[in-house]
C-alpha positions as CSV (number, residue, x, y, z in Angstrom):
1,X,-9.7,-0.3,-12.7
2,X,-8.6,-1.8,-9.4
3,X,-6.9,-4.7,-11.1
4,X,-4.8,-2.4,-13.3
5,X,-4.0,-0.2,-10.3
6,X,-2.9,-3.2,-8.2
7,X,-0.8,-4.5,-11.1
8,X,0.9,-1.2,-11.5
9,X,1.7,-1.0,-7.7
10,X,2.9,-4.6,-7.6
11,X,5.3,-3.9,-10.6
12,X,6.8,-0.9,-8.7
13,X,6.8,-2.5,-5.2
14,X,10.6,-2.8,-4.9
15,X,11.3,0.8,-5.9
16,X,8.4,2.1,-3.7
17,X,9.6,0.1,-0.7
18,X,13.1,1.6,-1.0
19,X,11.7,5.1,-1.4
20,X,9.5,5.0,1.7
21,X,10.8,4.0,5.2
22,X,8.6,1.7,7.3
23,X,6.1,3.5,9.4
24,X,3.3,2.4,11.6
25,X,0.5,4.0,9.7
26,X,-3.1,3.0,9.0
27,X,-3.9,1.4,5.6
28,X,-5.9,4.5,4.6
29,X,-2.9,6.8,5.3
30,X,-0.6,4.4,3.5
31,X,-2.9,4.5,0.5
32,X,-2.9,8.3,0.5
33,X,0.9,8.4,0.6
34,X,1.3,5.8,-2.0
35,X,-1.2,7.6,-4.3
36,X,0.9,10.8,-3.9
37,X,4.1,8.9,-4.6
38,X,2.8,7.0,-7.7
39,X,0.2,9.4,-9.1
40,X,-2.2,6.4,-9.2
41,X,-5.6,6.3,-7.4
42,X,-4.9,4.0,-4.4
43,X,-7.4,2.9,-1.7
44,X,-7.0,1.1,1.6
45,X,-8.3,-2.1,-0.1
46,X,-5.2,-1.9,-2.4
47,X,-2.9,-1.7,0.6
48,X,-4.7,-4.8,2.0
49,X,-4.2,-6.6,-1.3
50,X,-0.5,-5.8,-1.3
51,X,-0.2,-7.0,2.3
52,X,-1.9,-10.3,1.3
53,X,0.8,-10.8,-1.4
54,X,3.5,-10.1,1.1
55,X,4.6,-6.8,-0.6
56,X,3.9,-4.6,2.4
57,X,3.9,-5.6,6.0
58,X,1.1,-5.2,8.5
59,X,2.8,-4.4,11.8
60,X,-0.2,-3.8,14.0
61,X,-4.0,-3.6,14.1
62,X,-6.2,-1.0,15.7
63,X,-9.8,-2.0,16.3
64,X,-9.5,-4.7,13.6
65,X,-8.2,-2.1,11.1
66,X,-4.7,-2.7,9.6
C-alpha cells in the first residue's frame, strides 16, 4: 500500500507543490494536510520519502524530527 501511495503522491508532486505554499511544519502535520488535499492515506514516512527524492524540502529539524 505504501508504494502505491508514494507513487500517487510523486505523480502529483508538481500540482501539489503549486497548491500549497511552503510552510515550516512537522512531517506529521504535512502528512495530514497532504492526505486532506489528495484523499490518500499519507503518513510522516511518506513525507520523508518525498524529501529523500527531492520533491519536498526539509527546512528545519526539531529534536531530530523533520
